[in-house]
C-alpha positions in Angstrom: 0.3 -0.2 0.1 1.3 3.0 -1.0 0.9 6.6 1.6 1.2 8.6 -1.1 -1.9 6.4 -2.5 -3.4 7.4 0.7 -2.5 11.4 0.9 -4.0 11.2 -2.3 -7.3 9.8 -0.8 -7.7 12.2 1.7 -6.8 15.2 -0.5 -9.6 14.0 -2.9 -12.0 13.8 0.3 -11.1 17.2 2.1 -11.7 18.8 -1.6 -15.4 16.9 -2.1 -16.2 17.8 2.0 -14.5 21.8 1.6 -16.4 22.6 -1.8 -19.7 21.5 0.5 -19.1 23.4 3.0 -17.3 26.8 1.4 -17.9 28.4 4.6 -14.7 26.8 6.2 -12.1 29.2 5.7 -8.8 26.9 4.6 -5.7 26.9 2.6 -3.7 24.5 1.0 0.1 24.5 0.9 3.1 22.5 -0.2 5.4 23.1 1.7 9.2 21.3 0.1 11.6 19.5 2.1 15.2 18.1 0.3 15.3 16.8 3.8 11.9 15.4 5.3 10.3 15.1 1.4 8.0 16.9 0.7 4.2 17.5 2.1 1.2 19.6 1.3 -0.6 21.0 4.2 -4.2 21.7 4.9 -5.2 24.4 6.7 -8.3 25.0 8.5 -8.9 28.5 10.1 -9.8 32.1 11.0 -8.9 33.9 14.1 -11.6 33.2 16.4 -11.4 29.3 16.8 -7.9 27.2 16.7 -6.4 25.6 13.5 -7.3 22.1 12.3 -4.9 21.3 10.2 -3.8 17.8 7.9 -0.4 17.1 7.1 0.3 15.5 3.5 3.8 13.0 3.0 4.8 10.3 1.1 5.0 8.4 4.8 1.7 9.0 6.7 -0.7 11.4 7.0 -1.0 13.7 10.5 -4.4 15.3 11.4 -3.9 18.0 14.3 -5.4 21.3 16.7 -2.9 23.5 18.0 -0.2 21.4 19.0 -1.7 18.3 19.9 -1.7 15.6 16.2 -2.3 12.0 15.4 -0.1 10.3 13.0 -2.2 7.9 10.4 0.1 5.4 8.6 -0.5 2.0 7.9 2.8 0.3 9.5 2.0 -3.5 9.1 -1.7 -2.7 9.5 -2.8 -4.2 6.6 -4.9 -1.2 5.6 -5.9 0.2 2.1 -5.0 3.4 1.1 -8.6 4.1 1.0 -9.1 3.2 4.8 -5.9 5.0 5.6 -7.3 8.1 3.9 -10.9 7.9 5.4 -9.5 6.9 9.2 -7.5 10.1 9.1 -10.7 12.2 7.0 -13.0 11.1 10.0 -10.4 12.1 12.2 -10.2 15.6 10.3 -14.1 16.2 10.8 -14.4 15.3 14.7 -11.5 18.1 15.1 -13.7 20.5 12.7 -16.3 20.2 14.7 -14.9 20.1 18.4 -13.9 23.6 17.4 -16.7 24.6 15.9 -16.2 24.9 12.1 -19.6 22.0 11.5 -22.0 21.3 13.4 -23.3 18.0 14.5 -25.2 17.0 11.6 -22.7 18.2 8.6 -20.3 15.5 9.1 -21.1 14.3 5.4 
């Protein structure tokens, strides 16, 4: 299983979700790095609430808010790329809900 495929699946889920929730302020950033490899960051936030972010790397997806985050990687769990992405995206949506970006019924 390629985590790069998982990152691509996460990005596709996020883009569909954010298109349906255009009121959530967000931005995508490509962060180049010769040392640890390039990554793509998705940051959702406004000045009144904590940011919620996802960092998509070739070897993992990290999802967090503030200084706390959770890493999602395969590491022998034998997950498909789509299952890994869905697990990370569910955690991302939970954080959006926790910080008031979406309401309980809006988790579609």
